[in-house]
N, C-alpha and C positions, 0 to 999 in steps of 0.2 A: 453900176459899172456894167453888170449884165442885164439884159432886158427882162429875164425871168425872175429878177430879185424884186421884192416888193419895197415900195418906199416906206421911210420911217413914220410910223404913225404919231410920232410926236411933233416932229419938225417938218415932215414931208420930204426929208432929203433923199437924193437919188442915189447916193453913193453907199449903200448898204452893203454888208459883206456877212457870210455865215462863218460862225465861230462854234464848232461842235453842234449842238442841237439848238442853238441861239442865233438870231440875227442881231447884228450890231451897227449902229450909226455912228460913223466916225465924226460927224458935224456936231452931234449934241451929247454922244455918248450912251444913248438909250440902248438898252438890250431887251429883247422881247422873244417869247416863243412863237414862231409863227403858227404852230398848230392850236395854240390857245387864243388866237386873235379872231376866230371865227364868230365870236360874240356869245358861244354857247359854252356853258361850264361842264366839265366832265362829271360824272356821278362821283361822289367822295370829295370833291373840291369844296371848300369853304368859302363862302362869300363874306367878306368883312366889310361892314358899313360903318361909316362915321356917325356922329352924334345927331345928325339930322336925317340920317337914312340914305345917304348917297354911297354907292359901291365904290370902294377903294382898290386901286391896283398898285403894284410895284412902280415905283417911279413917280408917283403923284406928288404934288406939293399941297401940304396942309396947314391949317392955322389952328392953334391951340385956342381952345374956348374958353377955358377958365385957368386961373393962376395955379402953378402946380408948386409945391415944395420940393427941394431936391436936398437929399442927405448930403451933409458936407459943405452945403453953400449957404451963405448968409441971405443972398437974394434967390428966390426961385425962378421958375419960367413964367413970364408975364403972359397974361391972356392978350391974344393978338399976335403972337410971336409965329412966323412963318417958318416951316420946316420944308425943306426941299428933299426930293429923291427919295422918298420912304421905301422901305422893303417890307413886305409882309411875312411874318414868320409865325411859328406855332411856339410861342412863348408861354412862360410860366404865369400863373396868378392873373390872366386875362392880358398880359401885355403881348399885343399881337403886331405891333409896329416897331421895328428896327430903324433907327435913324441917326443922324448926327446934327445936334443943335449947336450953332456958332456961340462960342464962350461957354459951353458946357461939355461938349465933346459927344461920344457915343452913348447913346440910351435907348430904352425900349419905353414905348407909351402904349396906353390902352386907347383902343379907337373910339371910345366913348367919350374922350376929351378933346378930340381934334374934329375938324370941319373942312372938307374938301375946298381947295382955293380955286 
């Protein structure tokens, strides 16, 4: 809407707006920190990589690379399952991805069992 606001890095939408310290794209729903998109990471920031070494970011789509057992479920998560819109967190026991998997609901995954799609 305004000429000085950046376009969405995910969909290149031009109708972005500021909400607190974040920028928001109403077209795709992507939220990002404009200070963190400069390509460099500040000291103290963790870099989380997937099973093949790609750097993961909030909002990425990933694919599960191996079958996972899920407590309380007869069938687990199959290899090749796509997980959209991940959120990186400081989890417990190495679980550093917070996501919602269709058919299973909200859960946490380890970055070592996913590959960036």
